[in-house]
C-alpha positions in Angstrom: 0.0 0.0 0.0 3.0 2.3 0.3 5.2 3.7 -2.5 8.5 2.5 -1.0 11.0 1.5 -3.5 10.8 -2.3 -3.0 9.1 -2.8 -6.3 9.1 -1.1 -9.7 6.1 0.9 -10.8 4.5 0.0 -14.2 4.2 3.1 -16.4 2.6 3.5 -19.8 3.2 7.2 -20.4 6.2 8.5 -22.3 7.8 11.8 -23.2 5.9 15.0 -22.6 2.9 13.0 -21.4 5.0 11.5 -18.6 6.6 14.9 -17.7 3.1 16.5 -17.6 1.9 14.0 -15.0 2.8 15.5 -11.5 2.5 12.1 -9.9 5.0 10.5 -12.2 7.3 13.3 -13.2 10.9 13.1 -11.8 12.3 16.0 -13.7 16.1 16.0 -13.6 16.0 12.8 -11.4 15.2 10.4 -14.3 18.0 7.9 -14.4 20.0 7.5 -17.7 18.3 4.2 -18.5 14.8 5.7 -17.8 15.5 8.7 -20.1 15.9 6.3 -23.0 13.2 3.8 -22.0 10.5 6.5 -21.5 11.5 8.9 -24.2 12.5 11.9 -22.0 16.1 12.2 -23.1 16.6 15.7 -24.4 13.3 16.9 -22.8 15.1 17.3 -19.4 18.5 18.9 -18.8 21.4 16.4 -19.0 22.5 16.6 -15.4 21.1 13.7 -13.3 20.0 14.8 -9.8 18.8 12.9 -6.8 15.6 13.8 -5.0 17.7 15.3 -2.3 19.5 17.5 -4.8 16.2 18.7 -6.2 14.9 19.4 -2.7 17.9 21.5 -1.8 17.6 23.5 -5.0 13.9 24.0 -4.5 14.4 25.3 -1.0 17.0 27.8 -2.2 14.5 29.0 -4.8 11.7 29.3 -2.2 14.0 31.3 0.1 14.6 33.8 -2.6 10.9 34.9 -2.4 10.0 37.1 0.5 6.2 37.6 0.2 4.2 34.7 1.6 1.6 34.7 -1.2 4.5 34.4 -3.7 5.9 31.5 -1.8 2.4 29.9 -1.8 2.2 30.3 -5.6 5.6 28.8 -6.1 4.7 25.8 -4.0 1.5 25.3 -5.8 3.4 25.4 -9.1 5.7 22.8 -7.8 2.8 20.6 -6.7 1.4 20.8 -10.2 4.8 19.9 -11.7 6.2 17.2 -9.4 4.3 16.0 -6.3 7.0 13.8 -4.9 9.4 16.8 -4.8 6.6 19.0 -3.4 6.0 16.6 -0.5 9.7 15.9 0.0 10.3 19.6 0.5 7.3 19.9 2.9 8.6 16.9 4.9 12.0 18.4 5.3 10.7 21.8 6.3 7.2 21.2 7.7 7.1 23.9 10.4 8.2 26.6 7.9 6.0 25.5 5.0 2.8 24.7 6.9 1.7 28.3 7.2 2.4 28.8 3.4 0.3 25.9 2.1 -2.4 26.3 4.7 -3.5 29.0 7.2 -2.9 31.8 7.1 -1.5 32.1 3.5 -4.1 29.9 1.9 -6.7 32.5 2.7 -5.0 35.0 0.4 -4.4 32.2 -2.0 -8.2 31.7 -2.2 -8.8 35.4 -2.6 -6.4 35.4 -5.6 -7.2 31.9 -6.9 -8.8 33.1 -10.2 -5.9 35.3 -11.0 -3.4 32.5 -10.9 -5.4 29.4 -12.0 -3.6 27.6 -14.8 -3.3 23.9 -14.1 -6.4 21.7 -13.7 -6.5 20.1 -10.2 -9.6 18.6 -8.8 -13.2 19.1 -10.0 -15.4 22.1 -10.2 -19.1 21.0 -10.2 -22.0 23.3 -10.8 -25.8 22.9 -10.9 -25.8 22.9 -14.8 -23.6 19.8 -14.5 -26.0 17.9 -12.2 -27.1 15.4 -14.8 -23.5 14.7 -15.9 -21.9 13.9 -12.5 -21.7 10.2 -13.2 -19.9 10.8 -16.5 -17.5 13.3 -14.9 -16.7 10.9 -12.1 -16.3 7.9 -14.5 -12.9 9.0 -15.8 -10.4 6.2 -15.1 -7.9 8.6 -13.6 -10.2 8.7 -10.5 -10.3 5.0 -10.0 -7.9 5.0 -7.0 -9.7 7.8 -5.1 -10.2 7.1 -1.4 -10.4 10.6 0.2 -12.4 13.6 -1.1 -12.5 17.1 0.5 -15.4 19.2 -0.8 -16.4 22.8 -0.2 -19.0 25.1 -1.7 -16.8 28.2 -1.0 -19.4 30.1 1.0 -17.4 30.5 4.3 -13.8 30.4 3.5 -11.9 30.7 6.8 -13.1 34.1 8.2 -13.2 35.6 4.7 -16.8 34.8 3.7 -18.1 33.8 0.3 -15.3 33.2 -2.2 -17.3 31.1 -4.7 -15.1 29.0 -6.9 -12.0 30.6 -5.5 -12.6 28.5 -2.4 -11.0 25.5 -4.3 -7.8 26.5 -2.5 -9.1 25.0 0.7 -9.8 21.4 -0.6 -6.4 21.5 -2.3 -4.7 22.7 0.8 -6.5 20.3 3.1 -5.6 17.3 0.9 -2.0 18.5 0.8 -1.9 18.1 4.6 -3.6 14.7 4.4 -0.5 13.6 2.4 2.2 15.7 4.1 1.0 14.9 7.7 -1.2 11.8 7.3 0.7 9.9 4.6 -2.3 9.6 2.4 -1.2 8.7 -1.2 -1.8 11.9 -3.3 -3.0 9.6 -6.1 -5.9 8.6 -3.9 -7.1 12.2 -3.1 -9.6 14.4 -4.9 -10.4 18.1 -4.2 -13.9 19.1 -5.2 -15.6 22.5 -5.3 -19.4 22.6 -5.5 -19.7 25.9 -7.4 -23.3 26.8 -6.5 -22.6 30.5 -7.5 -21.6 33.3 -5.2 -23.2 36.3 -3.6 -19.8 38.1 -3.5 -20.3 40.9 -6.0 -16.6 41.5 -6.2 -16.0 38.0 -7.3 -18.9 37.8 -9.8 -18.0 41.1 -11.5 -14.3 40.4 -11.7 -13.5 39.7 -15.4 -10.8 37.2 -14.2 -13.2 35.2 -12.0 -13.2 31.5 -13.2 -16.4 30.4 -11.4 -20.1 30.1 -12.3 -21.3 33.8 -12.5 -24.6 33.2 -10.9 -26.1 34.3 -7.6 -25.6 31.6 -5.0 -28.2 28.8 -5.3 -30.2 28.1 -2.2 -33.1 26.2 -0.8 -34.5 23.2 -2.7 -32.3 23.7 -5.7 -29.2 23.6 -3.6 -30.3 20.6 -1.6 -31.1 18.7 -4.8 -27.7 19.4 -6.2 -25.9 18.3 -3.0 -28.1 15.1 -3.0 -27.1 14.4 -6.6 -23.5 14.9 -5.7 -23.5 12.6 -2.7 -25.5 9.9 -4.6 -23.0 10.0 -7.5 -20.0 9.9 -5.0 -21.5 6.8 -3.3 -22.1 5.1 -6.6 -18.6 5.8 -7.9 -16.6 5.3 -4.6 -18.7 3.2 -2.2 -16.0 3.3 0.5 -14.7 6.8 0.1 -14.0 9.2 3.0 -15.8 12.5 2.3 -14.8 15.6 4.3 -17.0 18.7 4.2 -15.1 21.9 4.5 -16.0 25.6 4.9 -19.7 25.4 4.4 -21.8 28.2 5.8 -23.3 27.9 9.3 -26.8 27.2 7.9 -25.5 24.2 5.9 -22.5 22.8 7.8 -24.3 20.8 10.5 -27.4 20.3 8.5 -25.5 18.4 5.7 -23.5 16.5 8.2 -26.6 15.3 10.0 -28.3 14.4 6.7 -25.4 12.3 5.4 -23.4 11.0 8.3 -25.2 7.6 8.3 -25.1 7.2 4.5 -21.4 7.2 3.9 -18.1 7.7 5.6 -18.1 11.4 6.2 -17.3 14.2 8.6 -17.1 18.0 8.8 -13.6 19.2 9.8 -14.8 22.7 10.8 -17.1 21.2 13.3 -15.5 17.9 14.4 -11.9 18.4 13.6 -11.9 21.8 15.3 -13.6 20.3 18.2 -11.1 17.5 18.6 -8.0 19.7 18.4 -9.5 22.2 20.9 -10.6 19.5 23.2 -7.3 17.7 23.0 -5.5 21.0 23.8 -7.7 21.6 26.8 -7.1 18.1 28.1 -3.4 18.7 27.8 -3.7 22.2 29.4 -5.7 20.7 32.3 -3.1 18.0 32.8 -0.3 20.6 32.8 -2.1 22.6 35.5 -2.6 19.5 37.6 -6.4 19.6 37.1 -9.1 17.7 35.3 -11.1 18.8 32.3 -14.1 18.7 34.6 -12.6 21.4 36.7 -12.7 23.9 33.9 -15.3 26.7 33.4 -15.5 27.3 29.7 -16.7 30.4 27.8 -17.3 29.9 24.1 -17.2 33.2 22.3 -18.8 32.4 18.9 -21.6 29.9 19.5 -21.8 28.8 15.8 -21.5 25.3 14.5 -17.7 25.2 15.2 -17.9 26.7 18.7 -20.7 24.5 19.8 -19.0 21.5 18.2 -16.1 22.1 20.5 -18.4 22.5 23.4 -20.2 19.2 22.6 -17.0 17.2 22.5 -15.6 18.8 25.7 -19.0 18.1 27.4 -18.6 14.4 26.4 -15.0 14.3 27.7 -16.1 15.9 31.0 -18.7 13.1 31.4 -15.9 10.5 30.7 -14.2 12.0 33.7 -17.2 11.4 35.9 -19.4 14.5 35.7 -23.1 14.0 35.0 -24.5 15.7 31.8 -26.2 18.4 33.9 -23.0 19.0 35.9 -20.9 19.3 32.7 -23.4 21.6 31.0 -23.3 23.9 34.1 -19.6 24.6 33.3 -20.3 26.3 29.9 -21.3 29.8 28.9 -21.8 30.3 25.2 -22.0 33.6 23.4 -23.2 34.6 19.9 -23.9 37.9 18.1 -26.6 38.6 20.6 -24.5 38.1 23.7 -24.8 35.3 26.2 -27.0 32.5 24.8 -30.2 32.3 26.8 -32.8 29.6 26.6 -35.7 32.0 26.0 -34.1 33.2 22.7 -34.6 31.8 19.2 -31.8 29.3 19.1 -30.3 26.8 16.7 -30.6 23.2 17.9 -26.8 22.9 18.3 -26.9 25.9 20.7 -29.6 24.7 23.0 -27.3 22.4 25.2 -25.3 25.5 26.1 -28.1 28.0 26.8 -28.4 29.4 30.2 -31.7 30.2 32.0 -32.7 33.6 33.3 -32.5 32.1 36.8 -28.8 31.4 36.2 -28.1 35.1 35.9 -30.6 36.4 38.3 -27.9 37.7 40.7 -25.5 38.9 38.1 -24.5 42.6 38.0 -24.9 43.8 34.4 -25.6 47.1 32.8 -28.2 45.5 30.5 -29.5 42.0 31.2 -31.2 42.0 27.8 -27.8 41.8 26.2 -25.0 40.3 28.3 -21.6 40.9 26.7 -18.3 39.1 27.2 -17.1 41.5 29.9 -20.3 41.0 31.8 -19.8 37.2 31.8 -16.2 37.4 32.9 -17.1 39.8 35.7 -19.8 37.4 37.1 -18.1 34.0 36.8 -14.7 32.5 37.4 -13.9 31.4 33.9 -10.8 29.2 33.4 -11.1 28.8 29.6 -11.9 31.4 27.0 -12.4 30.0 23.5 -12.7 32.2 20.4 -14.5 31.0 17.3 -16.2 34.2 16.3 -14.1 35.6 13.5 -14.2 38.9 15.4 -10.7 40.5 15.4 -9.7 42.0 18.7 -12.9 40.7 20.5 -10.7 39.6 23.5 -9.7 43.1 24.5 -7.6 44.2 27.5 -10.6 44.7 29.8 -11.8 41.1 29.2 -8.4 39.5 29.5 -7.4 41.3 32.6 -10.8 40.6 34.2 -10.4 36.9 33.5 -6.8 36.7 34.7 -7.6 38.5 38.0 -9.6 35.5 39.1 -7.6 32.4 38.1 -4.0 31.5 38.3 -3.5 30.1 34.8 -6.3 31.1 32.4 -6.4 29.2 29.2 -7.1 31.5 26.3 -7.6 30.1 22.8 -8.3 32.7 20.0 -9.0 30.2 17.3 -10.4 32.2 14.4 -8.5 32.2 11.1 -6.8 33.8 9.4 -4.5 36.0 11.5 -6.6 39.1 10.6 -9.7 37.5 12.3 -8.0 36.4 15.5 -9.8 37.5 18.7 -6.5 38.5 20.3 -2.8 38.6 19.5 -0.7 36.3 21.8 1.8 39.0 22.8 -1.1 41.2 24.0 -2.5 38.3 26.0 0.9 37.8 27.6 1.3 41.5 28.4 -2.3 41.9 29.8 -1.9 38.8 32.1 1.7 39.4 33.2 2.6 36.1 31.5 0.0 34.0 33.4 -2.1 32.8 30.4 -1.7 29.5 28.6 -2.3 30.3 24.9 -3.2 28.5 21.7 -4.1 30.2 18.4 -5.8 29.1 15.2 -3.1 30.6 13.0 0.6 30.9 13.5 2.0 33.9 15.3 5.5 35.1 16.1 7.0 33.9 19.4 6.0 35.9 22.5 8.5 37.5 24.9 8.1 36.9 28.7 10.6 38.2 31.1 13.3 38.6 28.4 12.8 35.0 27.1 11.2 34.1 23.8 8.5 31.3 23.6 6.7 29.7 20.7 2.9 29.7 20.9 1.0 26.5 20.3 -1.0 26.6 17.1 -4.3 24.9 17.8 -4.6 23.8 14.2 -6.9 21.2 12.7 -3.8 19.8 11.0 -3.1 18.0 14.3 -6.2 15.9 13.9 -7.9 15.4 10.5 -4.9 13.7 8.7 -4.7 11.1 11.5 -8.5 10.6 11.4 -8.4 10.0 7.7 -5.4 7.6 8.0 -7.2 5.7 10.8 -10.5 5.5 8.9 -8.7 4.0 5.8 -6.6 1.6 7.8 -9.6 0.2 9.6 -11.7 0.3 6.4 -14.3 2.0 8.5 -17.9 2.2 7.2 -18.8 5.4 9.1 -17.1 8.2 11.0 -18.4 8.4 14.6 -18.3 11.0 17.3 -16.4 8.5 19.4 -13.6 8.5 16.9 -13.1 12.2 17.5 -13.1 11.5 21.3 -10.4 9.0 20.7 -8.5 11.5 18.5 -8.7 14.2 21.2 -7.4 11.9 23.9 -4.6 10.6 21.7 -3.6 14.2 20.8 -3.5 15.2 24.5 -1.1 12.2 25.1 1.4 13.2 22.4 2.8 16.3 24.0 5.1 16.9 26.9 2.9 19.4 28.6 4.1 22.3 30.8 3.0 25.7 32.1 6.2 27.4 31.1 5.7 30.6 29.3 2.5 30.6 27.3 2.2 26.9 28.0 3.0 23.8 26.0 -0.1 21.8 25.2 0.7 20.4 21.8 3.8 18.9 20.2 5.7 21.1 17.7 4.3 21.2 14.2 7.5 19.5 13.0 6.0 16.3 14.6 2.7 16.4 12.9 3.4 13.2 11.0 4.2 11.3 14.2 1.0 12.8 15.8 -1.1 11.6 12.8 0.2 8.1 13.3 -0.8 8.0 17.0 -4.2 9.5 16.2 -4.8 7.1 13.3 -4.1 4.1 15.6 -6.6 5.4 18.2 -9.2 6.1 15.6 -8.8 2.7 13.9 -9.1 1.0 17.3 -12.2 3.0 18.0 -13.7 1.9 14.7 -13.1 -1.7 15.5 -14.5 -1.4 19.0 -17.6 0.2 17.7 -18.2 -2.4 15.1 -17.7 0.2 12.3 -14.7 -1.5 10.7 -15.2 -4.0 7.9 -15.2 -7.6 9.0 -11.9 -8.4 7.3 -10.2 -5.5 9.1 -7.4 -6.6 11.4 -7.2 -5.7 15.1 -4.6 -5.2 17.8 -1.0 -4.9 16.9 -1.8 -5.9 13.3 -4.1 -2.9 13.1 -1.2 -0.6 14.2 0.9 -2.2 11.5 -1.7 -1.5 9.0 -1.6 2.2 9.9 2.1 2.3 9.4 1.9 0.3 6.1 -0.6 2.8 4.6 1.8 5.7 5.0 2.9 7.1 1.6 6.4 8.5 1.5 7.8 11.1 -0.9 10.4 8.9 -2.7 10.9 8.2 -6.4 10.1 4.6 -7.5 11.8 2.7 -10.2 9.8 2.7 -13.4 9.1 -0.4 -15.5 7.7 0.0 -19.1 4.6 -2.0 -19.9 
C-alpha cells in the first residue's frame, strides 16, 4: 500500500505526457536508462540529480521569495509539476512551509485563486452539470480515489463567500492529508461545489473563473448536493468524504443528513472540536487539574464553537461528571451576547443555553444583552475559546478581568486567518503578566516573557484530521463516529510533553505532525473496530497498528518499468 522502492512501478506514459503528470514526473531525477526507456532524453536537462539534490535546489528558490503569497504560488506550481518533490520539500521543512500551504496564506491564495489558475486540479461542479456527474466521475484517472475534500466556498476561513476561489481550501487540506497523514496523493480528490456566489466583487471580476450566478439556495441547492452525494457513493462506495468551509446554515445540516449514509465528517465542526478538546485536556493536565474542573466560555456559538463544546462536554462526562454538571460549566456567546434559553436558538446551541435564573444575581448594565465582559465579571472562567471571527474581541478589559480570578487562564483565540483572531498572543501575555496559557488558530510570532522568547501553540486542525483520515482508511471504517473524535482528542493530548512554562506547552511542535497523525490514526482505527464500524476483514490489535504504518505514503521516487 505504500510507494516505498521495494518494487518497480509500471508506467505506460512516455515523453511529454510523462513529464506533464505530476504524480510520475521526476524532472532531472530520471536515471540515464529511464530517459531512454521512457522517451524523455533531451526533454530534461542532462545533469542527473537525486531527489535530495532537487529538494535542496527547490528550498533555495523558495527562500529567494520574500512575500508569503508568492511562496504559496511557487509551492502550488511545484505541486502541479512534481508531487514527490513537493512533498519531500514539505517533509523536510514542515514547520516553515505549513503556514504557506495552509493557514494563514491559503486565505490570500483563495482570494487570488482566479488570478493564478492555470493547471487543472480537482473538480469544479455546478448545478448545470447535475445530470452529468456520473460521466464526470467515471474518468479512469479517478479509479484510485479514497479521500475527497469538498467545499462550496461560502465560508472560507473568516473571509466569507469566495465562490469557486474556495477551491484553494480542498487543495490545501488534501496536501496536509498527504504531508502529515501519509495519504497517497493519487488517492485524493479536491472538489468545489460551485453553486454560485453572492460576492459581487468575485462575480463582477472579469478574471473570475467560477459560475457567474447568484448563490443557489433552498431546494435547488439541496437537490444538487443530494445528486453529488449519490454520485459519489455510486462511484466510490468506500470513500472518505470531508465537508469543508460550508456556511453555518448548511455545515451541521448536511453532516446530520449524510453521516449515516457514507463515511463522512465536517472538519470545521468535528476536527476543530477534537484539536481544541485535546488542547484543553493537555492544558488541564499541565495545570494538575481535570477537564471537569474547567469553566468554559465559548465566544462564537456557531457550529464550530458548539461542536467544540459538545466534545468537551462528552469528555467531562468521561471524567465522571453528569451531563447536567458538565453543562453547568459552559457559557456560550453569539452575536446577541450570552446564549439564553428564551431566545430563538439553533438546535446545536440549546445544550449550552443558560436560563434567566442562572443570571438572576448577576450585575450587568443590561440583562437583555450580556456581553463578554459581563460574563467574565460574574463568573470565574478558566477557559476562553474564540470561534467568532471577530478580530480583537478579546480586548484588554476582558483578558485582565479573567486573569484577575484564576492563576493560569487558558485563552484560545482560534479564528482564522490572523486578521480575524480574537487577540494577539503578545497582547494576552502582556495583559496577564505572562500568566495565560495560549493556543491560536493561525501561526503567530513567538512571544516574549521576562526577556525570554517562547513559541505559541498553534491549535490547528492539521493536528487531527490527517490522522483521522489515515485511521479510517486503515480500519476500512464504514462510518465516522463522534467516538472516533473523542479518541482523536485523547490521543492528541497524550502526544505532547505538557508544561505551564511561558504561554504553556499543550501540543507537540508542528514538526512532529506526521508522528502525531500516526498516533491519532491508531486510536481512531481501534475505536472503529471497538464500535463495530470496521469492515469484517479489518485486522485488530498490533496488526491494526501495523496496517496504519503500512498505509503511509512516503515522498520517494520509485523505479519505473515499461509496460
